[in-house]
N, CA, C and O atoms as a Tripos MOL2 file, in Angstrom:
@<TRIPOS>MOLECULE
protein
  264   263    66     0     0
PROTEIN
NO_CHARGES

@<TRIPOS>ATOM
      1 N           0.1540    1.8540   16.9820 N.3       1 MET1
      2 CA          0.2960    1.2410   15.5360 C.3       1 MET1
      3 C          -0.6840    0.2830   15.3780 C.2       1 MET1
      4 O          -0.7050   -0.6480   16.1840 O.2       1 MET1
      5 N          -1.5670    0.3400   14.4170 N.am      2 LEU2
      6 CA         -2.5710   -0.5060   13.9700 C.3       2 LEU2
      7 C          -2.0390   -1.8480   13.3560 C.2       2 LEU2
      8 O          -1.1880   -1.8480   12.4670 O.2       2 LEU2
      9 N          -2.5400   -2.8960   13.8340 N.am      3 THR3
     10 CA         -2.2240   -4.2370   13.1580 C.3       3 THR3
     11 C          -3.3020   -4.4540   12.2080 C.2       3 THR3
     12 O          -4.4720   -4.2830   12.5520 O.2       3 THR3
     13 N          -2.9400   -4.8720   10.8710 N.am      4 PHE4
     14 CA         -3.7690   -5.2890    9.9180 C.3       4 PHE4
     15 C          -3.9160   -6.7950    9.7550 C.2       4 PHE4
     16 O          -2.9280   -7.4940    9.9800 O.2       4 PHE4
     17 N          -5.0410   -7.3440    9.3890 N.am      5 ASP5
     18 CA         -5.0910   -8.7720    9.1070 C.3       5 ASP5
     19 C          -4.7300   -8.8180    7.4830 C.2       5 ASP5
     20 O          -5.3520   -8.1410    6.6650 O.2       5 ASP5
     21 N          -3.7390   -9.6260    7.1660 N.am      6 PRO6
     22 CA         -3.2690   -9.7790    5.9160 C.3       6 PRO6
     23 C          -4.3960  -10.4230    4.9780 C.2       6 PRO6
     24 O          -4.4810  -10.0560    3.8060 O.2       6 PRO6
     25 N          -5.2290  -11.3530    5.4900 N.am      7 GLU7
     26 CA         -6.3460  -11.9590    4.7910 C.3       7 GLU7
     27 C          -7.2070  -10.9370    4.0270 C.2       7 GLU7
     28 O          -7.5840  -11.2190    2.8890 O.2       7 GLU7
     29 N          -7.4840   -9.9480    4.5080 N.am      8 GLY8
     30 CA         -8.3580   -8.9600    3.8550 C.3       8 GLY8
     31 C          -7.7080   -7.9810    2.8830 C.2       8 GLY8
     32 O          -8.3170   -7.1000    2.2760 O.2       8 GLY8
     33 N          -6.4000   -8.2350    2.8050 N.am      9 LEU9
     34 CA         -5.6660   -7.2910    1.8140 C.3       9 LEU9
     35 C          -5.2330   -7.9650    0.5660 C.2       9 LEU9
     36 O          -5.0490   -9.1830    0.5640 O.2       9 LEU9
     37 N          -5.0520   -7.2110   -0.5410 N.am     10 THR10
     38 CA         -4.5080   -7.8420   -1.8070 C.3      10 THR10
     39 C          -2.9510   -7.8530   -1.7750 C.2      10 THR10
     40 O          -2.2540   -7.2570   -0.9540 O.2      10 THR10
     41 N          -2.5700   -8.5460   -2.6930 N.am     11 TRP11
     42 CA         -0.9920   -8.7800   -2.5260 C.3      11 TRP11
     43 C          -0.1930   -7.3970   -2.6910 C.2      11 TRP11
     44 O           0.8800   -7.2000   -2.1190 O.2      11 TRP11
     45 N          -0.7890   -6.4990   -3.4890 N.am     12 ALA12
     46 CA         -0.1730   -5.2130   -3.7520 C.3      12 ALA12
     47 C          -0.3060   -4.3270   -2.3650 C.2      12 ALA12
     48 O           0.5650   -3.5300   -2.0150 O.2      12 ALA12
     49 N          -1.3560   -4.5450   -1.7250 N.am     13 GLN13
     50 CA         -1.5040   -3.8400   -0.3250 C.3      13 GLN13
     51 C          -0.5200   -4.3910    0.6330 C.2      13 GLN13
     52 O           0.1580   -3.6260    1.3200 O.2      13 GLN13
     53 N          -0.4110   -5.6100    0.7110 N.am     14 ARG14
     54 CA          0.7530   -6.2110    1.5720 C.3      14 ARG14
     55 C           2.0740   -5.9970    1.2440 C.2      14 ARG14
     56 O           2.9180   -6.0340    2.1400 O.2      14 ARG14
     57 N           2.4400   -5.7430   -0.0880 N.am     15 ASP15
     58 CA          3.8510   -5.3860   -0.4720 C.3      15 ASP15
     59 C           4.0650   -3.9050   -0.3300 C.2      15 ASP15
     60 O           5.2160   -3.4800   -0.4250 O.2      15 ASP15
     61 N           3.0920   -3.1010   -0.1170 N.am     16 GLY16
     62 CA          3.1380   -1.6040   -0.0150 C.3      16 GLY16
     63 C           3.0720   -0.8630   -1.3240 C.2      16 GLY16
     64 O           3.3960    0.3180   -1.4470 O.2      16 GLY16
     65 N           2.6250   -1.6450   -2.3070 N.am     17 ASP17
     66 CA          2.4810   -1.0150   -3.6350 C.3      17 ASP17
     67 C           1.1580   -0.3700   -3.9420 C.2      17 ASP17
     68 O           0.9820    0.3190   -4.9470 O.2      17 ASP17
     69 N           0.2070   -0.6260   -3.0120 N.am     18 ALA18
     70 CA         -1.1950    0.0600   -3.0730 C.3      18 ALA18
     71 C          -1.6230    0.5700   -1.7180 C.2      18 ALA18
     72 O          -1.2600   -0.0290   -0.7060 O.2      18 ALA18
     73 N          -2.3470    1.6060   -1.6570 N.am     19 CYS19
     74 CA         -3.0370    2.1370   -0.5280 C.3      19 CYS19
     75 C          -3.7660    1.0210    0.2790 C.2      19 CYS19
     76 O          -4.5610    0.3670   -0.3960 O.2      19 CYS19
     77 N          -3.6590    0.6940    1.5180 N.am     20 VAL20
     78 CA         -4.4400   -0.1570    2.1860 C.3      20 VAL20
     79 C          -5.8890    0.1320    2.2690 C.2      20 VAL20
     80 O          -6.7060   -0.7570    2.5140 O.2      20 VAL20
     81 N          -6.2200    1.3870    2.0650 N.am     21 VAL21
     82 CA         -7.7050    1.8890    2.1190 C.3      21 VAL21
     83 C          -8.4530    1.7460    0.6730 C.2      21 VAL21
     84 O          -9.4150    1.0200    0.4230 O.2      21 VAL21
     85 N          -7.7800    2.6010   -0.1880 N.am     22 CYS22
     86 CA         -8.4760    2.9930   -1.3310 C.3      22 CYS22
     87 C          -7.8970    2.1810   -2.6190 C.2      22 CYS22
     88 O          -8.4500    2.2450   -3.7170 O.2      22 CYS22
     89 N          -6.9230    1.5400   -2.4120 N.am     23 HIS23
     90 CA         -6.1530    0.6050   -3.3750 C.3      23 HIS23
     91 C          -5.5160    1.4350   -4.4870 C.2      23 HIS23
     92 O          -5.1330    0.8770   -5.5160 O.2      23 HIS23
     93 N          -5.3910    2.7660   -4.3080 N.am     24 LYS24
     94 CA         -4.7090    3.4770   -5.4260 C.3      24 LYS24
     95 C          -3.2040    3.0780   -5.4140 C.2      24 LYS24
     96 O          -2.5840    2.8780   -4.3700 O.2      24 LYS24
     97 N          -2.7530    2.9950   -6.4620 N.am     25 ARG25
     98 CA         -1.3480    2.5330   -6.7230 C.3      25 ARG25
     99 C          -0.3850    3.7410   -7.0930 C.2      25 ARG25
    100 O           0.7980    3.7640   -6.7560 O.2      25 ARG25
    101 N          -0.9710    4.6720   -7.7700 N.am     26 TRP26
    102 CA         -0.2800    5.8990   -8.0650 C.3      26 TRP26
    103 C          -0.7670    7.1710   -7.7690 C.2      26 TRP26
    104 O          -1.8920    7.4720   -8.1700 O.2      26 TRP26
    105 N          -0.0180    8.0610   -7.0520 N.am     27 PRO27
    106 CA          1.3440    7.9090   -6.6010 C.3      27 PRO27
    107 C           1.3600    6.8610   -5.5690 C.2      27 PRO27
    108 O           0.4150    6.6500   -4.8080 O.2      27 PRO27
    109 N           2.5540    6.1630   -5.5730 N.am     28 ARG28
    110 CA          2.6370    5.1260   -4.5160 C.3      28 ARG28
    111 C           2.5110    5.5440   -3.0130 C.2      28 ARG28
    112 O           3.1040    6.5290   -2.5720 O.2      28 ARG28
    113 N           1.7680    4.8020   -2.3080 N.am     29 PRO29
    114 CA          1.5270    5.2410   -0.9220 C.3      29 PRO29
    115 C           2.9640    5.3440   -0.1490 C.2      29 PRO29
    116 O           3.8880    4.5450   -0.3040 O.2      29 PRO29
    117 N           2.9710    6.3960    0.6480 N.am     30 ARG30
    118 CA          4.1720    6.6440    1.4430 C.3      30 ARG30
    119 C           4.0500    6.7480    2.9700 C.2      30 ARG30
    120 O           5.0380    6.7140    3.7040 O.2      30 ARG30
    121 N           2.8060    6.8760    3.4080 N.am     31 VAL31
    122 CA          2.4970    6.9160    4.8280 C.3      31 VAL31
    123 C           2.4220    5.6690    5.5710 C.2      31 VAL31
    124 O           1.5220    4.8860    5.2690 O.2      31 VAL31
    125 N           3.2500    5.3640    6.5150 N.am     32 ARG32
    126 CA          2.9810    4.1850    7.1630 C.3      32 ARG32
    127 C           1.9310    4.3370    8.2730 C.2      32 ARG32
    128 O           1.9600    5.2440    9.1050 O.2      32 ARG32
    129 N           1.0310    3.3990    8.2170 N.am     33 VAL33
    130 CA         -0.1320    3.6620    8.9980 C.3      33 VAL33
    131 C          -0.2220    2.2790   10.0810 C.2      33 VAL33
    132 O          -0.9450    2.3130   11.0760 O.2      33 VAL33
    133 N           0.4250    1.3570    9.8070 N.am     34 GLY34
    134 CA          0.2680    0.1150   10.5580 C.3      34 GLY34
    135 C           1.2170   -0.7600   10.0900 C.2      34 GLY34
    136 O           2.1500   -0.4200    9.3620 O.2      34 GLY34
    137 N           0.9900   -1.9910   10.5230 N.am     35 ARG35
    138 CA          1.8180   -3.2050   10.3050 C.3      35 ARG35
    139 C           1.0290   -4.4950   10.2440 C.2      35 ARG35
    140 O          -0.0680   -4.6050   10.7920 O.2      35 ARG35
    141 N           1.5800   -5.4110    9.6040 N.am     36 LEU36
    142 CA          1.0930   -6.7550    9.4780 C.3      36 LEU36
    143 C           1.5580   -7.5680   10.7050 C.2      36 LEU36
    144 O           2.4540   -7.1200   11.4200 O.2      36 LEU36
    145 N           0.9800   -8.7320   10.9610 N.am     37 PRO37
    146 CA          1.4740   -9.5530   12.0870 C.3      37 PRO37
    147 C           2.9900   -9.8770   12.0010 C.2      37 PRO37
    148 O           3.6330  -10.0200   13.0410 O.2      37 PRO37
    149 N           3.5200   -9.9840   10.8920 N.am     38 ASP38
    150 CA          4.9870  -10.3850   10.6990 C.3      38 ASP38
    151 C           5.8740   -8.9770   10.7380 C.2      38 ASP38
    152 O           7.0580   -9.0020   10.4010 O.2      38 ASP38
    153 N           5.2980   -7.8770   11.1260 N.am     39 ASN39
    154 CA          5.8390   -6.5830   11.4650 C.3      39 ASN39
    155 C           6.3080   -5.8110   10.1030 C.2      39 ASN39
    156 O           6.9840   -4.7830   10.0800 O.2      39 ASN39
    157 N           5.8690   -6.4370    9.1130 N.am     40 SER40
    158 CA          5.9460   -5.6270    7.6530 C.3      40 SER40
    159 C           5.0090   -4.3710    7.6880 C.2      40 SER40
    160 O           3.9130   -4.3920    8.2480 O.2      40 SER40
    161 N           5.5150   -3.2960    7.0570 N.am     41 PRO41
    162 CA          4.7340   -2.0900    7.2630 C.3      41 PRO41
    163 C           3.5460   -2.0570    6.3680 C.2      41 PRO41
    164 O           3.6150   -2.7030    5.3230 O.2      41 PRO41
    165 N           2.4830   -1.3990    6.6350 N.am     42 VAL42
    166 CA          1.3370   -1.2450    5.9870 C.3      42 VAL42
    167 C           1.2310    0.4340    5.6190 C.2      42 VAL42
    168 O           1.2860    1.3500    6.4410 O.2      42 VAL42
    169 N           1.0880    0.5360    4.3430 N.am     43 LEU43
    170 CA          1.1810    2.0460    3.7370 C.3      43 LEU43
    171 C          -0.3340    2.5850    3.1440 C.2      43 LEU43
    172 O          -1.1500    1.8470    2.5920 O.2      43 LEU43
    173 N          -0.4740    3.7430    3.3400 N.am     44 ALA44
    174 CA         -1.5530    4.3070    2.6370 C.3      44 ALA44
    175 C          -1.2430    5.7200    2.0380 C.2      44 ALA44
    176 O          -0.2140    6.3500    2.2860 O.2      44 ALA44
    177 N          -2.1770    6.1100    1.2850 N.am     45 CYS45
    178 CA         -1.8730    7.5570    0.5510 C.3      45 CYS45
    179 C          -2.0400    8.5040    1.6050 C.2      45 CYS45
    180 O          -2.4070    8.1840    2.7360 O.2      45 CYS45
    181 N          -1.7400    9.8140    1.1970 N.am     46 GLY46
    182 CA         -1.8750   10.9220    2.2410 C.3      46 GLY46
    183 C          -3.2530   11.2060    2.6250 C.2      46 GLY46
    184 O          -3.4860   11.6010    3.7680 O.2      46 GLY46
    185 N          -4.2240   11.0320    1.7400 N.am     47 ASP47
    186 CA         -5.5460   11.4210    2.1210 C.3      47 ASP47
    187 C          -6.1240   10.1770    3.1740 C.2      47 ASP47
    188 O          -6.6470   10.4060    4.2650 O.2      47 ASP47
    189 N          -5.9560    9.1300    2.7210 N.am     48 CYS48
    190 CA         -6.4870    7.9930    3.6730 C.3      48 CYS48
    191 C          -5.7420    8.0120    4.8550 C.2      48 CYS48
    192 O          -6.3710    7.8100    5.8940 O.2      48 CYS48
    193 N          -4.3910    8.2350    4.9330 N.am     49 ALA49
    194 CA         -3.7820    8.2900    6.1940 C.3      49 ALA49
    195 C          -4.2630    9.2410    7.1430 C.2      49 ALA49
    196 O          -4.4380    8.8870    8.3090 O.2      49 ALA49
    197 N          -4.4800   10.3290    6.7980 N.am     50 GLU50
    198 CA         -5.3300   11.3410    7.7130 C.3      50 GLU50
    199 C          -6.5760   10.7050    8.3400 C.2      50 GLU50
    200 O          -6.8510   10.9170    9.5210 O.2      50 GLU50
    201 N          -7.3130    9.9440    7.5740 N.am     51 ALA51
    202 CA         -8.4890    9.2970    8.0000 C.3      51 ALA51
    203 C          -8.3200    8.2630    9.1280 C.2      51 ALA51
    204 O          -9.1850    8.1060    9.9890 O.2      51 ALA51
    205 N          -7.1490    7.5510    9.0890 N.am     52 LEU52
    206 CA         -6.6800    6.4760    9.9050 C.3      52 LEU52
    207 C          -6.0030    7.0930   11.1550 C.2      52 LEU52
    208 O          -5.9340    6.3530   12.1360 O.2      52 LEU52
    209 N          -5.5680    8.1590   11.2440 N.am     53 GLN53
    210 CA         -4.8260    8.7330   12.3300 C.3      53 GLN53
    211 C          -6.0010    8.9000   13.4410 C.2      53 GLN53
    212 O          -7.1570    9.2230   13.1700 O.2      53 GLN53
    213 N          -5.5300    8.6410   14.6560 N.am     54 PRO54
    214 CA         -6.5300    8.8670   15.8660 C.3      54 PRO54
    215 C          -6.7220   10.4230   15.9660 C.2      54 PRO54
    216 O          -5.8130   11.2080   15.6960 O.2      54 PRO54
    217 N          -7.9100   10.7890   16.3530 N.am     55 ALA55
    218 CA         -8.1590   12.2060   16.5230 C.3      55 ALA55
    219 C          -7.3790   12.6300   17.9130 C.2      55 ALA55
    220 O          -7.2970   11.8440   18.8570 O.2      55 ALA55
    221 N          -6.8850   13.7870   17.9340 N.am     56 PRO56
    222 CA         -6.1420   14.3030   19.0440 C.3      56 PRO56
    223 C          -7.0540   14.5140   20.2670 C.2      56 PRO56
    224 O          -8.2140   14.9080   20.1470 O.2      56 PRO56
    225 N          -6.5140   14.2540   21.3710 N.am     57 LEU57
    226 CA         -7.4320   14.2910   22.4300 C.3      57 LEU57
    227 C          -7.7610   15.7300   22.7720 C.2      57 LEU57
    228 O          -6.9130   16.5880   22.5270 O.2      57 LEU57
    229 N          -8.9650   16.0800   23.3390 N.am     58 ALA58
    230 CA         -9.4490   17.3970   23.5550 C.3      58 ALA58
    231 C          -8.8960   17.9070   24.7120 C.2      58 ALA58
    232 O          -8.6190   17.1170   25.6150 O.2      58 ALA58
    233 N          -8.6600   19.2300   24.8610 N.am     59 THR59
    234 CA         -8.2510   19.5970   26.0260 C.3      59 THR59
    235 C          -9.4750   20.0900   26.8290 C.2      59 THR59
    236 O         -10.1710   20.9990   26.3770 O.2      59 THR59
    237 N          -9.7700   19.4540   28.1160 N.am     60 VAL60
    238 CA        -10.9260   19.8660   28.7740 C.3      60 VAL60
    239 C         -10.6980   20.9420   29.8310 C.2      60 VAL60
    240 O          -9.7990   20.7680   30.6540 O.2      60 VAL60
    241 N         -11.3650   21.9190   29.8630 N.am     61 VAL61
    242 CA        -11.2270   23.1910   30.6680 C.3      61 VAL61
    243 C         -12.3950   23.4210   31.4780 C.2      61 VAL61
    244 O         -13.4980   23.4750   30.9320 O.2      61 VAL61
    245 N         -12.2590   23.5750   32.8330 N.am     62 ALA62
    246 CA        -13.4940   23.6390   33.6790 C.3      62 ALA62
    247 C         -14.0370   25.0110   33.3850 C.2      62 ALA62
    248 O         -13.3830   25.9240   32.8830 O.2      62 ALA62
    249 N         -15.3930   25.0660   33.7770 N.am     63 PHE63
    250 CA        -15.9920   26.5160   33.7920 C.3      63 PHE63
    251 C         -15.5190   27.2910   34.9760 C.2      63 PHE63
    252 O         -15.3330   26.7160   36.0480 O.2      63 PHE63
    253 N         -15.3200   28.5490   34.8340 N.am     64 PRO64
    254 CA        -14.8460   29.4220   35.9020 C.3      64 PRO64
    255 C         -15.9760   29.4410   37.0420 C.2      64 PRO64
    256 O         -17.1690   29.4760   36.7410 O.2      64 PRO64
    257 N         -15.5270   29.4160   38.3640 N.am     65 ASN65
    258 CA        -16.5090   29.5610   39.3650 C.3      65 ASN65
    259 C         -16.9330   30.8540   39.5840 C.2      65 ASN65
    260 O         -16.0660   31.7230   39.4930 O.2      65 ASN65
    261 N         -18.1230   31.2080   39.8640 N.am     66 ARG66
    262 CA        -18.5860   32.5490   40.1920 C.3      66 ARG66
    263 C         -18.7150   32.7580   41.6530 C.2      66 ARG66
    264 O         -19.0970   33.8440   42.0900 O.2      66 ARG66
@<TRIPOS>BOND
     1     1     2 1
     2     2     3 1
     3     3     4 2
     4     3     5 am
     5     5     6 1
     6     6     7 1
     7     7     8 2
     8     7     9 am
     9     9    10 1
    10    10    11 1
    11    11    12 2
    12    11    13 am
    13    13    14 1
    14    14    15 1
    15    15    16 2
    16    15    17 am
    17    17    18 1
    18    18    19 1
    19    19    20 2
    20    19    21 am
    21    21    22 1
    22    22    23 1
    23    23    24 2
    24    23    25 am
    25    25    26 1
    26    26    27 1
    27    27    28 2
    28    27    29 am
    29    29    30 1
    30    30    31 1
    31    31    32 2
    32    31    33 am
    33    33    34 1
    34    34    35 1
    35    35    36 2
    36    35    37 am
    37    37    38 1
    38    38    39 1
    39    39    40 2
    40    39    41 am
    41    41    42 1
    42    42    43 1
    43    43    44 2
    44    43    45 am
    45    45    46 1
    46    46    47 1
    47    47    48 2
    48    47    49 am
    49    49    50 1
    50    50    51 1
    51    51    52 2
    52    51    53 am
    53    53    54 1
    54    54    55 1
    55    55    56 2
    56    55    57 am
    57    57    58 1
    58    58    59 1
    59    59    60 2
    60    59    61 am
    61    61    62 1
    62    62    63 1
    63    63    64 2
    64    63    65 am
    65    65    66 1
    66    66    67 1
    67    67    68 2
    68    67    69 am
    69    69    70 1
    70    70    71 1
    71    71    72 2
    72    71    73 am
    73    73    74 1
    74    74    75 1
    75    75    76 2
    76    75    77 am
    77    77    78 1
    78    78    79 1
    79    79    80 2
    80    79    81 am
    81    81    82 1
    82    82    83 1
    83    83    84 2
    84    83    85 am
    85    85    86 1
    86    86    87 1
    87    87    88 2
    88    87    89 am
    89    89    90 1
    90    90    91 1
    91    91    92 2
    92    91    93 am
    93    93    94 1
    94    94    95 1
    95    95    96 2
    96    95    97 am
    97    97    98 1
    98    98    99 1
    99    99   100 2
   100    99   101 am
   101   101   102 1
   102   102   103 1
   103   103   104 2
   104   103   105 am
   105   105   106 1
   106   106   107 1
   107   107   108 2
   108   107   109 am
   109   109   110 1
   110   110   111 1
   111   111   112 2
   112   111   113 am
   113   113   114 1
   114   114   115 1
   115   115   116 2
   116   115   117 am
   117   117   118 1
   118   118   119 1
   119   119   120 2
   120   119   121 am
   121   121   122 1
   122   122   123 1
   123   123   124 2
   124   123   125 am
   125   125   126 1
   126   126   127 1
   127   127   128 2
   128   127   129 am
   129   129   130 1
   130   130   131 1
   131   131   132 2
   132   131   133 am
   133   133   134 1
   134   134   135 1
   135   135   136 2
   136   135   137 am
   137   137   138 1
   138   138   139 1
   139   139   140 2
   140   139   141 am
   141   141   142 1
   142   142   143 1
   143   143   144 2
   144   143   145 am
   145   145   146 1
   146   146   147 1
   147   147   148 2
   148   147   149 am
   149   149   150 1
   150   150   151 1
   151   151   152 2
   152   151   153 am
   153   153   154 1
   154   154   155 1
   155   155   156 2
   156   155   157 am
   157   157   158 1
   158   158   159 1
   159   159   160 2
   160   159   161 am
   161   161   162 1
   162   162   163 1
   163   163   164 2
   164   163   165 am
   165   165   166 1
   166   166   167 1
   167   167   168 2
   168   167   169 am
   169   169   170 1
   170   170   171 1
   171   171   172 2
   172   171   173 am
   173   173   174 1
   174   174   175 1
   175   175   176 2
   176   175   177 am
   177   177   178 1
   178   178   179 1
   179   179   180 2
   180   179   181 am
   181   181   182 1
   182   182   183 1
   183   183   184 2
   184   183   185 am
   185   185   186 1
   186   186   187 1
   187   187   188 2
   188   187   189 am
   189   189   190 1
   190   190   191 1
   191   191   192 2
   192   191   193 am
   193   193   194 1
   194   194   195 1
   195   195   196 2
   196   195   197 am
   197   197   198 1
   198   198   199 1
   199   199   200 2
   200   199   201 am
   201   201   202 1
   202   202   203 1
   203   203   204 2
   204   203   205 am
   205   205   206 1
   206   206   207 1
   207   207   208 2
   208   207   209 am
   209   209   210 1
   210   210   211 1
   211   211   212 2
   212   211   213 am
   213   213   214 1
   214   214   215 1
   215   215   216 2
   216   215   217 am
   217   217   218 1
   218   218   219 1
   219   219   220 2
   220   219   221 am
   221   221   222 1
   222   222   223 1
   223   223   224 2
   224   223   225 am
   225   225   226 1
   226   226   227 1
   227   227   228 2
   228   227   229 am
   229   229   230 1
   230   230   231 1
   231   231   232 2
   232   231   233 am
   233   233   234 1
   234   234   235 1
   235   235   236 2
   236   235   237 am
   237   237   238 1
   238   238   239 1
   239   239   240 2
   240   239   241 am
   241   241   242 1
   242   242   243 1
   243   243   244 2
   244   243   245 am
   245   245   246 1
   246   246   247 1
   247   247   248 2
   248   247   249 am
   249   249   250 1
   250   250   251 1
   251   251   252 2
   252   251   253 am
   253   253   254 1
   254   254   255 1
   255   255   256 2
   256   255   257 am
   257   257   258 1
   258   258   259 1
   259   259   260 2
   260   259   261 am
   261   261   262 1
   262   262   263 1
   263   263   264 2
@<TRIPOS>SUBSTRUCTURE
     1 MET1         2 RESIDUE 1 A MET
     2 LEU2         6 RESIDUE 1 A LEU
     3 THR3        10 RESIDUE 1 A THR
     4 PHE4        14 RESIDUE 1 A PHE
     5 ASP5        18 RESIDUE 1 A ASP
     6 PRO6        22 RESIDUE 1 A PRO
     7 GLU7        26 RESIDUE 1 A GLU
     8 GLY8        30 RESIDUE 1 A GLY
     9 LEU9        34 RESIDUE 1 A LEU
    10 THR10       38 RESIDUE 1 A THR
    11 TRP11       42 RESIDUE 1 A TRP
    12 ALA12       46 RESIDUE 1 A ALA
    13 GLN13       50 RESIDUE 1 A GLN
    14 ARG14       54 RESIDUE 1 A ARG
    15 ASP15       58 RESIDUE 1 A ASP
    16 GLY16       62 RESIDUE 1 A GLY
    17 ASP17       66 RESIDUE 1 A ASP
    18 ALA18       70 RESIDUE 1 A ALA
    19 CYS19       74 RESIDUE 1 A CYS
    20 VAL20       78 RESIDUE 1 A VAL
    21 VAL21       82 RESIDUE 1 A VAL
    22 CYS22       86 RESIDUE 1 A CYS
    23 HIS23       90 RESIDUE 1 A HIS
    24 LYS24       94 RESIDUE 1 A LYS
    25 ARG25       98 RESIDUE 1 A ARG
    26 TRP26      102 RESIDUE 1 A TRP
    27 PRO27      106 RESIDUE 1 A PRO
    28 ARG28      110 RESIDUE 1 A ARG
    29 PRO29      114 RESIDUE 1 A PRO
    30 ARG30      118 RESIDUE 1 A ARG
    31 VAL31      122 RESIDUE 1 A VAL
    32 ARG32      126 RESIDUE 1 A ARG
    33 VAL33      130 RESIDUE 1 A VAL
    34 GLY34      134 RESIDUE 1 A GLY
    35 ARG35      138 RESIDUE 1 A ARG
    36 LEU36      142 RESIDUE 1 A LEU
    37 PRO37      146 RESIDUE 1 A PRO
    38 ASP38      150 RESIDUE 1 A ASP
    39 ASN39      154 RESIDUE 1 A ASN
    40 SER40      158 RESIDUE 1 A SER
    41 PRO41      162 RESIDUE 1 A PRO
    42 VAL42      166 RESIDUE 1 A VAL
    43 LEU43      170 RESIDUE 1 A LEU
    44 ALA44      174 RESIDUE 1 A ALA
    45 CYS45      178 RESIDUE 1 A CYS
    46 GLY46      182 RESIDUE 1 A GLY
    47 ASP47      186 RESIDUE 1 A ASP
    48 CYS48      190 RESIDUE 1 A CYS
    49 ALA49      194 RESIDUE 1 A ALA
    50 GLU50      198 RESIDUE 1 A GLU
    51 ALA51      202 RESIDUE 1 A ALA
    52 LEU52      206 RESIDUE 1 A LEU
    53 GLN53      210 RESIDUE 1 A GLN
    54 PRO54      214 RESIDUE 1 A PRO
    55 ALA55      218 RESIDUE 1 A ALA
    56 PRO56      222 RESIDUE 1 A PRO
    57 LEU57      226 RESIDUE 1 A LEU
    58 ALA58      230 RESIDUE 1 A ALA
    59 THR59      234 RESIDUE 1 A THR
    60 VAL60      238 RESIDUE 1 A VAL
    61 VAL61      242 RESIDUE 1 A VAL
    62 ALA62      246 RESIDUE 1 A ALA
    63 PHE63      250 RESIDUE 1 A PHE
    64 PRO64      254 RESIDUE 1 A PRO
    65 ASN65      258 RESIDUE 1 A ASN
    66 ARG66      262 RESIDUE 1 A ARG
């Protein structure tokens, strides 16, 4: 879970009323993408939440021996 610095956020972002990335207020952000140092949730809209999620680890497969 990511921890965000509240100094770089607006009051709306800190309160969960605006997306932490794009500042969009409507529709209200619903995806929890992190937290503040006081454990308050940080929310993002669906599009921005996908960008903040870590990429899945790739499966490494060895080449077959001949």
